[in-house]
PDB file of N, CA, C and O in Angstrom:
ATOM      1  N   MET A   1       0.823  -1.188   0.000  1.00  0.00           N
ATOM      2  CA  MET A   1       0.000   0.000   0.000  1.00  0.00           C
ATOM      3  C   MET A   1       0.874   1.261   0.000  1.00  0.00           C
ATOM      4  O   MET A   1       0.531   2.263  -0.627  1.00  0.00           O
ATOM      5  N   ALA A   2       2.001   1.197   0.709  1.00  0.00           N
ATOM      6  CA  ALA A   2       2.923   2.337   0.715  1.00  0.00           C
ATOM      7  C   ALA A   2       3.416   2.624  -0.703  1.00  0.00           C
ATOM      8  O   ALA A   2       3.491   3.778  -1.125  1.00  0.00           O
ATOM      9  N   ARG A   3       3.748   1.570  -1.420  1.00  0.00           N
ATOM     10  CA  ARG A   3       4.179   1.747  -2.818  1.00  0.00           C
ATOM     11  C   ARG A   3       3.093   2.426  -3.637  1.00  0.00           C
ATOM     12  O   ARG A   3       3.368   3.339  -4.416  1.00  0.00           O
ATOM     13  N   GLU A   4       1.858   1.975  -3.456  1.00  0.00           N
ATOM     14  CA  GLU A   4       0.725   2.567  -4.181  1.00  0.00           C
ATOM     15  C   GLU A   4       0.576   4.052  -3.873  1.00  0.00           C
ATOM     16  O   GLU A   4       0.185   4.835  -4.738  1.00  0.00           O
ATOM     17  N   LYS A   5       0.883   4.430  -2.657  1.00  0.00           N
ATOM     18  CA  LYS A   5       0.760   5.821  -2.226  1.00  0.00           C
ATOM     19  C   LYS A   5       2.043   6.617  -2.451  1.00  0.00           C
ATOM     20  O   LYS A   5       2.110   7.803  -2.127  1.00  0.00           O
ATOM     21  N   SER A   6       3.067   5.956  -3.010  1.00  0.00           N
ATOM     22  CA  SER A   6       4.376   6.592  -3.263  1.00  0.00           C
ATOM     23  C   SER A   6       4.971   7.162  -1.979  1.00  0.00           C
ATOM     24  O   SER A   6       5.434   8.302  -1.940  1.00  0.00           O
ATOM     25  N   CYS A   7       4.947   6.343  -0.937  1.00  0.00           N
ATOM     26  CA  CYS A   7       5.527   6.751   0.335  1.00  0.00           C
ATOM     27  C   CYS A   7       6.231   5.556   0.963  1.00  0.00           C
ATOM     28  O   CYS A   7       6.154   4.437   0.455  1.00  0.00           O
ATOM     29  N   THR A   8       6.909   5.802   2.057  1.00  0.00           N
ATOM     30  CA  THR A   8       7.572   4.716   2.776  1.00  0.00           C
ATOM     31  C   THR A   8       6.559   4.052   3.714  1.00  0.00           C
ATOM     32  O   THR A   8       5.528   4.647   4.030  1.00  0.00           O
ATOM     33  N   PRO A   9       6.842   2.832   4.156  1.00  0.00           N
ATOM     34  CA  PRO A   9       5.959   2.198   5.148  1.00  0.00           C
ATOM     35  C   PRO A   9       5.811   3.050   6.416  1.00  0.00           C
ATOM     36  O   PRO A   9       4.730   3.113   7.001  1.00  0.00           O
ATOM     37  N   SER A  10       6.884   3.693   6.829  1.00  0.00           N
ATOM     38  CA  SER A  10       6.807   4.548   8.021  1.00  0.00           C
ATOM     39  C   SER A  10       5.882   5.731   7.800  1.00  0.00           C
ATOM     40  O   SER A  10       5.111   6.099   8.686  1.00  0.00           O
ATOM     41  N   GLN A  11       5.960   6.324   6.622  1.00  0.00           N
ATOM     42  CA  GLN A  11       5.068   7.438   6.311  1.00  0.00           C
ATOM     43  C   GLN A  11       3.611   6.979   6.278  1.00  0.00           C
ATOM     44  O   GLN A  11       2.719   7.690   6.739  1.00  0.00           O
ATOM     45  N   LEU A  12       3.380   5.801   5.737  1.00  0.00           N
ATOM     46  CA  LEU A  12       2.019   5.257   5.701  1.00  0.00           C
ATOM     47  C   LEU A  12       1.503   5.043   7.121  1.00  0.00           C
ATOM     48  O   LEU A  12       0.364   5.392   7.434  1.00  0.00           O
ATOM     49  N   ALA A  13       2.344   4.470   7.973  1.00  0.00           N
ATOM     50  CA  ALA A  13       1.939   4.237   9.364  1.00  0.00           C
ATOM     51  C   ALA A  13       1.625   5.557  10.065  1.00  0.00           C
ATOM     52  O   ALA A  13       0.629   5.658  10.781  1.00  0.00           O
ATOM     53  N   LEU A  14       2.455   6.549   9.864  1.00  0.00           N
ATOM     54  CA  LEU A  14       2.203   7.854  10.482  1.00  0.00           C
ATOM     55  C   LEU A  14       0.949   8.504   9.911  1.00  0.00           C
ATOM     56  O   LEU A  14       0.185   9.127  10.648  1.00  0.00           O
ATOM     57  N   ALA A  15       0.732   8.366   8.613  1.00  0.00           N
ATOM     58  CA  ALA A  15      -0.482   8.916   7.996  1.00  0.00           C
ATOM     59  C   ALA A  15      -1.719   8.245   8.592  1.00  0.00           C
ATOM     60  O   ALA A  15      -2.738   8.898   8.818  1.00  0.00           O
ATOM     61  N   TRP A  16      -1.624   6.939   8.845  1.00  0.00           N
ATOM     62  CA  TRP A  16      -2.741   6.222   9.461  1.00  0.00           C
ATOM     63  C   TRP A  16      -3.023   6.777  10.861  1.00  0.00           C
ATOM     64  O   TRP A  16      -4.176   7.010  11.223  1.00  0.00           O
ATOM     65  N   VAL A  17      -1.969   6.984  11.636  1.00  0.00           N
ATOM     66  CA  VAL A  17      -2.153   7.543  12.986  1.00  0.00           C
ATOM     67  C   VAL A  17      -2.786   8.920  12.887  1.00  0.00           C
ATOM     68  O   VAL A  17      -3.708   9.236  13.638  1.00  0.00           O
ATOM     69  N   LEU A  18      -2.298   9.742  11.966  1.00  0.00           N
ATOM     70  CA  LEU A  18      -2.848  11.088  11.797  1.00  0.00           C
ATOM     71  C   LEU A  18      -4.325  11.055  11.403  1.00  0.00           C
ATOM     72  O   LEU A  18      -5.077  11.973  11.732  1.00  0.00           O
ATOM     73  N   ALA A  19      -4.737  10.009  10.705  1.00  0.00           N
ATOM     74  CA  ALA A  19      -6.128   9.888  10.254  1.00  0.00           C
ATOM     75  C   ALA A  19      -7.068   9.422  11.362  1.00  0.00           C
ATOM     76  O   ALA A  19      -8.275   9.332  11.139  1.00  0.00           O
ATOM     77  N   GLN A  20      -6.549   9.127  12.538  1.00  0.00           N
ATOM     78  CA  GLN A  20      -7.379   8.597  13.621  1.00  0.00           C
ATOM     79  C   GLN A  20      -8.148   9.669  14.364  1.00  0.00           C
ATOM     80  O   GLN A  20      -9.025   9.352  15.168  1.00  0.00           O
ATOM     81  N   GLY A  21      -7.841  10.917  14.116  1.00  0.00           N
ATOM     82  CA  GLY A  21      -8.573  12.001  14.768  1.00  0.00           C
ATOM     83  C   GLY A  21      -7.642  13.103  15.208  1.00  0.00           C
ATOM     84  O   GLY A  21      -6.436  12.901  15.347  1.00  0.00           O
ATOM     85  N   LYS A  22      -8.209  14.258  15.423  1.00  0.00           N
ATOM     86  CA  LYS A  22      -7.405  15.425  15.802  1.00  0.00           C
ATOM     87  C   LYS A  22      -6.876  15.332  17.231  1.00  0.00           C
ATOM     88  O   LYS A  22      -5.989  16.095  17.613  1.00  0.00           O
ATOM     89  N   ASP A  23      -7.409  14.409  18.017  1.00  0.00           N
ATOM     90  CA  ASP A  23      -6.957  14.255  19.395  1.00  0.00           C
ATOM     91  C   ASP A  23      -5.849  13.212  19.523  1.00  0.00           C
ATOM     92  O   ASP A  23      -5.432  12.885  20.633  1.00  0.00           O
ATOM     93  N   ILE A  24      -5.372  12.690  18.396  1.00  0.00           N
ATOM     94  CA  ILE A  24      -4.295  11.700  18.381  1.00  0.00           C
ATOM     95  C   ILE A  24      -3.072  12.338  17.747  1.00  0.00           C
ATOM     96  O   ILE A  24      -3.158  12.892  16.651  1.00  0.00           O
ATOM     97  N   VAL A  25      -1.939  12.265  18.423  1.00  0.00           N
ATOM     98  CA  VAL A  25      -0.715  12.868  17.914  1.00  0.00           C
ATOM     99  C   VAL A  25       0.390  11.817  17.893  1.00  0.00           C
ATOM    100  O   VAL A  25       0.770  11.296  18.942  1.00  0.00           O
ATOM    101  N   PRO A  26       0.908  11.503  16.703  1.00  0.00           N
ATOM    102  CA  PRO A  26       2.018  10.542  16.651  1.00  0.00           C
ATOM    103  C   PRO A  26       3.301  11.204  17.144  1.00  0.00           C
ATOM    104  O   PRO A  26       3.560  12.377  16.874  1.00  0.00           O
ATOM    105  N   ILE A  27       4.087  10.435  17.864  1.00  0.00           N
ATOM    106  CA  ILE A  27       5.379  10.925  18.333  1.00  0.00           C
ATOM    107  C   ILE A  27       6.428   9.901  17.903  1.00  0.00           C
ATOM    108  O   ILE A  27       6.843   9.062  18.701  1.00  0.00           O
ATOM    109  N   PRO A  28       6.853   9.970  16.644  1.00  0.00           N
ATOM    110  CA  PRO A  28       7.838   8.995  16.167  1.00  0.00           C
ATOM    111  C   PRO A  28       9.220   9.293  16.743  1.00  0.00           C
ATOM    112  O   PRO A  28       9.612  10.452  16.884  1.00  0.00           O
ATOM    113  N   GLY A  29       9.935   8.250  17.064  1.00  0.00           N
ATOM    114  CA  GLY A  29      11.291   8.411  17.540  1.00  0.00           C
ATOM    115  C   GLY A  29      12.270   8.184  16.401  1.00  0.00           C
ATOM    116  O   GLY A  29      12.030   7.356  15.522  1.00  0.00           O
ATOM    117  N   THR A  30      13.361   8.911  16.417  1.00  0.00           N
ATOM    118  CA  THR A  30      14.382   8.740  15.394  1.00  0.00           C
ATOM    119  C   THR A  30      15.708   9.257  15.900  1.00  0.00           C
ATOM    120  O   THR A  30      15.764  10.132  16.764  1.00  0.00           O
ATOM    121  N   LYS A  31      16.770   8.708  15.353  1.00  0.00           N
ATOM    122  CA  LYS A  31      18.114   9.148  15.704  1.00  0.00           C
ATOM    123  C   LYS A  31      18.723  10.023  14.614  1.00  0.00           C
ATOM    124  O   LYS A  31      19.740  10.680  14.841  1.00  0.00           O
ATOM    125  N   ARG A  32      18.113  10.037  13.445  1.00  0.00           N
ATOM    126  CA  ARG A  32      18.710  10.705  12.299  1.00  0.00           C
ATOM    127  C   ARG A  32      17.781  11.796  11.747  1.00  0.00           C
ATOM    128  O   ARG A  32      16.565  11.626  11.660  1.00  0.00           O
ATOM    129  N   THR A  33      18.401  12.909  11.383  1.00  0.00           N
ATOM    130  CA  THR A  33      17.663  14.030  10.814  1.00  0.00           C
ATOM    131  C   THR A  33      16.932  13.613   9.549  1.00  0.00           C
ATOM    132  O   THR A  33      15.804  14.049   9.316  1.00  0.00           O
ATOM    133  N   ARG A  34      17.552  12.780   8.734  1.00  0.00           N
ATOM    134  CA  ARG A  34      16.911  12.385   7.471  1.00  0.00           C
ATOM    135  C   ARG A  34      15.614  11.626   7.728  1.00  0.00           C
ATOM    136  O   ARG A  34      14.665  11.754   6.955  1.00  0.00           O
ATOM    137  N   TYR A  35      15.556  10.836   8.802  1.00  0.00           N
ATOM    138  CA  TYR A  35      14.317  10.122   9.119  1.00  0.00           C
ATOM    139  C   TYR A  35      13.256  11.085   9.660  1.00  0.00           C
ATOM    140  O   TYR A  35      12.068  10.921   9.384  1.00  0.00           O
ATOM    141  N   LEU A  36      13.680  12.073  10.419  1.00  0.00           N
ATOM    142  CA  LEU A  36      12.747  13.094  10.896  1.00  0.00           C
ATOM    143  C   LEU A  36      12.133  13.820   9.701  1.00  0.00           C
ATOM    144  O   LEU A  36      10.922  14.029   9.645  1.00  0.00           O
ATOM    145  N   GLU A  37      12.975  14.199   8.756  1.00  0.00           N
ATOM    146  CA  GLU A  37      12.483  14.881   7.558  1.00  0.00           C
ATOM    147  C   GLU A  37      11.547  13.973   6.760  1.00  0.00           C
ATOM    148  O   GLU A  37      10.546  14.437   6.214  1.00  0.00           O
ATOM    149  N   GLU A  38      11.869  12.693   6.694  1.00  0.00           N
ATOM    150  CA  GLU A  38      11.014  11.718   6.004  1.00  0.00           C
ATOM    151  C   GLU A  38       9.668  11.587   6.726  1.00  0.00           C
ATOM    152  O   GLU A  38       8.617  11.539   6.088  1.00  0.00           O
ATOM    153  N   ASN A  39       9.711  11.531   8.048  1.00  0.00           N
ATOM    154  CA  ASN A  39       8.487  11.395   8.835  1.00  0.00           C
ATOM    155  C   ASN A  39       7.545  12.579   8.646  1.00  0.00           C
ATOM    156  O   ASN A  39       6.328  12.404   8.580  1.00  0.00           O
ATOM    157  N   VAL A  40       8.099  13.772   8.559  1.00  0.00           N
ATOM    158  CA  VAL A  40       7.285  14.978   8.426  1.00  0.00           C
ATOM    159  C   VAL A  40       6.437  14.934   7.155  1.00  0.00           C
ATOM    160  O   VAL A  40       5.329  15.470   7.127  1.00  0.00           O
ATOM    161  N   VAL A  41       6.953  14.303   6.113  1.00  0.00           N
ATOM    162  CA  VAL A  41       6.236  14.225   4.836  1.00  0.00           C
ATOM    163  C   VAL A  41       4.962  13.375   4.962  1.00  0.00           C
ATOM    164  O   VAL A  41       4.113  13.410   4.071  1.00  0.00           O
ATOM    165  N   ALA A  42       4.823  12.628   6.032  1.00  0.00           N
ATOM    166  CA  ALA A  42       3.629  11.802   6.235  1.00  0.00           C
ATOM    167  C   ALA A  42       2.352  12.635   6.250  1.00  0.00           C
ATOM    168  O   ALA A  42       1.280  12.117   5.937  1.00  0.00           O
ATOM    169  N   VAL A  43       2.445  13.906   6.605  1.00  0.00           N
ATOM    170  CA  VAL A  43       1.247  14.755   6.609  1.00  0.00           C
ATOM    171  C   VAL A  43       0.694  14.950   5.199  1.00  0.00           C
ATOM    172  O   VAL A  43      -0.462  15.343   5.039  1.00  0.00           O
ATOM    173  N   GLU A  44       1.499  14.680   4.184  1.00  0.00           N
ATOM    174  CA  GLU A  44       1.058  14.836   2.794  1.00  0.00           C
ATOM    175  C   GLU A  44       0.432  13.558   2.232  1.00  0.00           C
ATOM    176  O   GLU A  44      -0.161  13.588   1.153  1.00  0.00           O
ATOM    177  N   VAL A  45       0.555  12.438   2.948  1.00  0.00           N
ATOM    178  CA  VAL A  45      -0.027  11.177   2.489  1.00  0.00           C
ATOM    179  C   VAL A  45      -1.518  11.199   2.800  1.00  0.00           C
ATOM    180  O   VAL A  45      -1.915  11.313   3.959  1.00  0.00           O
ATOM    181  N   ARG A  46      -2.327  11.092   1.777  1.00  0.00           N
ATOM    182  CA  ARG A  46      -3.778  11.148   1.942  1.00  0.00           C
ATOM    183  C   ARG A  46      -4.357   9.744   1.987  1.00  0.00           C
ATOM    184  O   ARG A  46      -4.149   8.946   1.074  1.00  0.00           O
ATOM    185  N   LEU A  47      -5.083   9.453   3.053  1.00  0.00           N
ATOM    186  CA  LEU A  47      -5.771   8.177   3.203  1.00  0.00           C
ATOM    187  C   LEU A  47      -7.265   8.446   3.261  1.00  0.00           C
ATOM    188  O   LEU A  47      -7.761   9.071   4.199  1.00  0.00           O
ATOM    189  N   GLY A  48      -7.967   7.973   2.260  1.00  0.00           N
ATOM    190  CA  GLY A  48      -9.411   8.141   2.221  1.00  0.00           C
ATOM    191  C   GLY A  48     -10.104   7.034   2.986  1.00  0.00           C
ATOM    192  O   GLY A  48      -9.451   6.125   3.499  1.00  0.00           O
ATOM    193  N   PRO A  49     -11.417   7.105   3.067  1.00  0.00           N
ATOM    194  CA  PRO A  49     -12.187   6.074   3.778  1.00  0.00           C
ATOM    195  C   PRO A  49     -11.915   4.658   3.261  1.00  0.00           C
ATOM    196  O   PRO A  49     -11.837   3.718   4.051  1.00  0.00           O
ATOM    197  N   ALA A  50     -11.770   4.500   1.952  1.00  0.00           N
ATOM    198  CA  ALA A  50     -11.494   3.168   1.392  1.00  0.00           C
ATOM    199  C   ALA A  50     -10.121   2.672   1.823  1.00  0.00           C
ATOM    200  O   ALA A  50      -9.949   1.485   2.101  1.00  0.00           O
ATOM    201  N   ASP A  51      -9.144   3.572   1.881  1.00  0.00           N
ATOM    202  CA  ASP A  51      -7.798   3.193   2.341  1.00  0.00           C
ATOM    203  C   ASP A  51      -7.826   2.742   3.798  1.00  0.00           C
ATOM    204  O   ASP A  51      -7.231   1.727   4.159  1.00  0.00           O
ATOM    205  N   LEU A  52      -8.525   3.511   4.626  1.00  0.00           N
ATOM    206  CA  LEU A  52      -8.599   3.180   6.057  1.00  0.00           C
ATOM    207  C   LEU A  52      -9.338   1.865   6.274  1.00  0.00           C
ATOM    208  O   LEU A  52      -8.962   1.073   7.138  1.00  0.00           O
ATOM    209  N   ALA A  53     -10.381   1.635   5.495  1.00  0.00           N
ATOM    210  CA  ALA A  53     -11.114   0.368   5.598  1.00  0.00           C
ATOM    211  C   ALA A  53     -10.225  -0.794   5.172  1.00  0.00           C
ATOM    212  O   ALA A  53     -10.262  -1.863   5.782  1.00  0.00           O
ATOM    213  N   ARG A  54      -9.438  -0.591   4.146  1.00  0.00           N
ATOM    214  CA  ARG A  54      -8.509  -1.643   3.687  1.00  0.00           C
ATOM    215  C   ARG A  54      -7.498  -1.976   4.770  1.00  0.00           C
ATOM    216  O   ARG A  54      -7.227  -3.149   5.029  1.00  0.00           O
ATOM    217  N   ILE A  55      -6.945  -0.964   5.395  1.00  0.00           N
ATOM    218  CA  ILE A  55      -5.982  -1.197   6.482  1.00  0.00           C
ATOM    219  C   ILE A  55      -6.656  -1.947   7.622  1.00  0.00           C
ATOM    220  O   ILE A  55      -6.070  -2.872   8.184  1.00  0.00           O
ATOM    221  N   ASP A  56      -7.882  -1.561   7.969  1.00  0.00           N
ATOM    222  CA  ASP A  56      -8.608  -2.240   9.049  1.00  0.00           C
ATOM    223  C   ASP A  56      -8.892  -3.705   8.716  1.00  0.00           C
ATOM    224  O   ASP A  56      -8.905  -4.552   9.608  1.00  0.00           O
ATOM    225  N   ARG A  57      -9.119  -4.005   7.432  1.00  0.00           N
ATOM    226  CA  ARG A  57      -9.336  -5.409   7.031  1.00  0.00           C
ATOM    227  C   ARG A  57      -8.040  -6.206   7.131  1.00  0.00           C
ATOM    228  O   ARG A  57      -8.041  -7.360   7.561  1.00  0.00           O
ATOM    229  N   ILE A  58      -6.934  -5.580   6.729  1.00  0.00           N
ATOM    230  CA  ILE A  58      -5.628  -6.260   6.747  1.00  0.00           C
ATOM    231  C   ILE A  58      -5.130  -6.439   8.180  1.00  0.00           C
ATOM    232  O   ILE A  58      -4.587  -7.485   8.536  1.00  0.00           O
ATOM    233  N   LEU A  59      -5.321  -5.424   8.977  1.00  0.00           N
ATOM    234  CA  LEU A  59      -4.814  -5.425  10.347  1.00  0.00           C
ATOM    235  C   LEU A  59      -5.898  -4.892  11.276  1.00  0.00           C
ATOM    236  O   LEU A  59      -5.894  -3.709  11.617  1.00  0.00           O
ATOM    237  N   PRO A  60      -6.825  -5.753  11.688  1.00  0.00           N
ATOM    238  CA  PRO A  60      -7.933  -5.296  12.538  1.00  0.00           C
ATOM    239  C   PRO A  60      -7.438  -4.721  13.860  1.00  0.00           C
ATOM    240  O   PRO A  60      -6.409  -5.142  14.388  1.00  0.00           O
ATOM    241  N   ARG A  61      -8.175  -3.767  14.379  1.00  0.00           N
ATOM    242  CA  ARG A  61      -7.825  -3.160  15.677  1.00  0.00           C
ATOM    243  C   ARG A  61      -7.715  -4.258  16.734  1.00  0.00           C
ATOM    244  O   ARG A  61      -8.553  -5.158  16.799  1.00  0.00           O
ATOM    245  N   GLY A  62      -6.691  -4.172  17.544  1.00  0.00           N
ATOM    246  CA  GLY A  62      -6.480  -5.149  18.602  1.00  0.00           C
ATOM    247  C   GLY A  62      -5.742  -6.400  18.163  1.00  0.00           C
ATOM    248  O   GLY A  62      -5.466  -7.271  18.987  1.00  0.00           O
ATOM    249  N   ALA A  63      -5.414  -6.508  16.874  1.00  0.00           N
ATOM    250  CA  ALA A  63      -4.737  -7.703  16.372  1.00  0.00           C
ATOM    251  C   ALA A  63      -3.289  -7.786  16.852  1.00  0.00           C
ATOM    252  O   ALA A  63      -2.727  -8.876  16.962  1.00  0.00           O
ATOM    253  N   VAL A  64      -2.702  -6.650  17.131  1.00  0.00           N
ATOM    254  CA  VAL A  64      -1.308  -6.617  17.576  1.00  0.00           C
ATOM    255  C   VAL A  64      -1.284  -6.099  19.005  1.00  0.00           C
ATOM    256  O   VAL A  64      -1.807  -5.023  19.297  1.00  0.00           O
ATOM    257  N   SER A  65      -0.680  -6.864  19.878  1.00  0.00           N
ATOM    258  CA  SER A  65      -0.556  -6.422  21.257  1.00  0.00           C
ATOM    259  C   SER A  65       0.659  -7.092  21.875  1.00  0.00           C
ATOM    260  O   SER A  65       1.186  -8.074  21.352  1.00  0.00           O
ATOM    261  N   GLY A  66       1.078  -6.553  22.973  1.00  0.00           N
ATOM    262  CA  GLY A  66       2.212  -7.137  23.679  1.00  0.00           C
ATOM    263  C   GLY A  66       3.308  -6.119  23.907  1.00  0.00           C
ATOM    264  O   GLY A  66       3.187  -4.961  23.505  1.00  0.00           O
ATOM    265  N   PRO A  67       4.372  -6.548  24.548  1.00  0.00           N
ATOM    266  CA  PRO A  67       5.468  -5.631  24.845  1.00  0.00           C
ATOM    267  C   PRO A  67       6.208  -5.207  23.576  1.00  0.00           C
ATOM    268  O   PRO A  67       6.191  -5.900  22.558  1.00  0.00           O
ATOM    269  N   ARG A  68       6.837  -4.083  23.670  1.00  0.00           N
ATOM    270  CA  ARG A  68       7.598  -3.556  22.531  1.00  0.00           C
ATOM    271  C   ARG A  68       8.849  -4.378  22.278  1.00  0.00           C
ATOM    272  O   ARG A  68       9.238  -4.593  21.130  1.00  0.00           O
ATOM    273  N   TYR A  69       9.472  -4.833  23.345  1.00  0.00           N
ATOM    274  CA  TYR A  69      10.727  -5.570  23.248  1.00  0.00           C
ATOM    275  C   TYR A  69      10.581  -6.956  23.868  1.00  0.00           C
ATOM    276  O   TYR A  69       9.682  -7.175  24.679  1.00  0.00           O
ATOM    277  N   PRO A  70      11.458  -7.900  23.497  1.00  0.00           N
ATOM    278  CA  PRO A  70      11.452  -9.206  24.165  1.00  0.00           C
ATOM    279  C   PRO A  70      11.725  -9.037  25.667  1.00  0.00           C
ATOM    280  O   PRO A  70      12.273  -8.021  26.095  1.00  0.00           O
ATOM    281  N   GLU A  71      11.343 -10.025  26.444  1.00  0.00           N
ATOM    282  CA  GLU A  71      11.460  -9.933  27.899  1.00  0.00           C
ATOM    283  C   GLU A  71      12.873  -9.568  28.368  1.00  0.00           C
ATOM    284  O   GLU A  71      13.037  -8.735  29.259  1.00  0.00           O
ATOM    285  N   ALA A  72      13.876 -10.184  27.774  1.00  0.00           N
ATOM    286  CA  ALA A  72      15.263  -9.897  28.195  1.00  0.00           C
ATOM    287  C   ALA A  72      15.624  -8.438  27.939  1.00  0.00           C
ATOM    288  O   ALA A  72      16.317  -7.821  28.748  1.00  0.00           O
ATOM    289  N   ALA A  73      15.163  -7.885  26.829  1.00  0.00           N
ATOM    290  CA  ALA A  73      15.465  -6.492  26.514  1.00  0.00           C
ATOM    291  C   ALA A  73      14.671  -5.544  27.388  1.00  0.00           C
ATOM    292  O   ALA A  73      15.139  -4.442  27.673  1.00  0.00           O
ATOM    293  N   MET A  74      13.477  -5.940  27.823  1.00  0.00           N
ATOM    294  CA  MET A  74      12.657  -5.087  28.686  1.00  0.00           C
ATOM    295  C   MET A  74      13.354  -4.800  30.006  1.00  0.00           C
ATOM    296  O   MET A  74      13.122  -3.756  30.616  1.00  0.00           O
ATOM    297  N   LYS A  75      14.200  -5.711  30.450  1.00  0.00           N
ATOM    298  CA  LYS A  75      14.924  -5.507  31.714  1.00  0.00           C
ATOM    299  C   LYS A  75      15.895  -4.334  31.625  1.00  0.00           C
ATOM    300  O   LYS A  75      16.253  -3.744  32.645  1.00  0.00           O
ATOM    301  N   ALA A  76      16.322  -3.994  30.406  1.00  0.00           N
ATOM    302  CA  ALA A  76      17.266  -2.887  30.207  1.00  0.00           C
ATOM    303  C   ALA A  76      16.551  -1.560  30.011  1.00  0.00           C
ATOM    304  O   ALA A  76      17.198  -0.513  30.050  1.00  0.00           O
ATOM    305  N   VAL A  77      15.247  -1.566  29.803  1.00  0.00           N
ATOM    306  CA  VAL A  77      14.497  -0.338  29.576  1.00  0.00           C
ATOM    307  C   VAL A  77      14.469   0.481  30.866  1.00  0.00           C
ATOM    308  O   VAL A  77      14.192  -0.049  31.942  1.00  0.00           O
ATOM    309  N   GLY A  78      14.754   1.755  30.748  1.00  0.00           N
ATOM    310  CA  GLY A  78      14.693   2.663  31.896  1.00  0.00           C
ATOM    311  C   GLY A  78      15.951   2.694  32.743  1.00  0.00           C
ATOM    312  O   GLY A  78      15.970   3.311  33.809  1.00  0.00           O
ATOM    313  N   ARG A  79      16.982   2.047  32.287  1.00  0.00           N
ATOM    314  CA  ARG A  79      18.238   2.094  33.065  1.00  0.00           C
ATOM    315  C   ARG A  79      18.941   3.392  32.864  1.00  0.00           C
ATOM    316  O   ARG A  79      20.009   3.611  33.436  1.00  0.00           O
TER     317      ARG A  79
END
């Protein structure tokens, strides 16, 4: 779908978050300026109702859950 929209997968993901409502704000993390600049372009990716419905069919809400990192790595978080 990102290819169809001429964007990166990250931009598509951010565009999806932006489409969830004005009370939702994505806060992407990055170490590199080039990725920050790439992320900002996500505001230009347009997702219509059909696009959002397609994403919901592919990845239904609640389908992904769990910790961000494996258990061993979680022990290092916050050190």
